[in-house]
N, C-alpha and C positions, 0 to 999 in steps of 0.2 A: 554570628556566622550564618551565612546564607548558602544553602546547598541546592544545586539544580539536579533533578533526577529525570531519567528518561520516563516516558509514559509507561513502559513495561515495568520499571521498578516501582513507580507510583501504584500501579495496579496490584502488584504483588504485595506491597506493604498494606494496601487497603484490604486485600484478601485476608491477611493475617489479623488485622483489627476486626474485620467482620466475622472471623472464625471464633472470636471470643477469647482467644489466647492472650491477646494484648488489648488494652483499653485505648491506646493512642498510637499514632504513627511514630511518635517520639520513642515510645517503649520499644517498638520494633527496631528502629534504627540503633538505639542504645544496645539492645541485645545483639544485633548483628555486629556492631563494633566490638563488643566484649568478646564475642566468639572469634572475630578477626585477630584481636590482640592475643588471645589464648593460643590460636594457631601459630601466630608469629613467634611467640615465646617457645612453644613446643618445637618449632622448626629450628630456632636458635639453639635449643638444648641438644637436639639431634646432631646439628652441625658441630657443636662443641665436642660431643662424644666422638663423632667421626674423626675430627681433627686430632683428638687425643689418641685414638686408636691408630691413626696413621703415624703419629709421632712415636708411639711404642714400636711399631714396625720399623720405622726408620732407625730408631735407636738400636734395635736388634740387628739390623743390617750393618750398622756401624760397628757393632761388637762381633761381627763375623758369624752371626747366628742365622744367616739366610740359607736358603736352599738353592741349588743350581737349577737351571731350566730343565735339565734331564730328570732331576729328582722330583720336581713339581709335576712334570709330564707323567712319570711313572706312578706317582701317588694319585693323580687325577684319573688315569686309565684304570687303576685298581678300584678306585671308588666308583667309577662308571660301570665297570664290570659287575661289581657287587650289587649295585642298585638295579642293574638290568636283570640280574638273577632273581631278585625279589619279586618281580612282576609276575 
């Protein structure tokens, strides 16, 4: 595999090697890719949890467990008044 980098990326990789944290540019790139893949996995896990939470809410609505718009507005107003009083 052959990868082309911008001069800025090359400079930053060189800085990492020169700092002594890494011995080669390959180590820097491998670490960067490892972190990228970890971030991708974490994002996928958060998305899966969000989708599951949304499904729980949809299921609750299907079972008639939802709140009316007026109930939500009243609860939010009470919450805001309570929080404003704490300041």
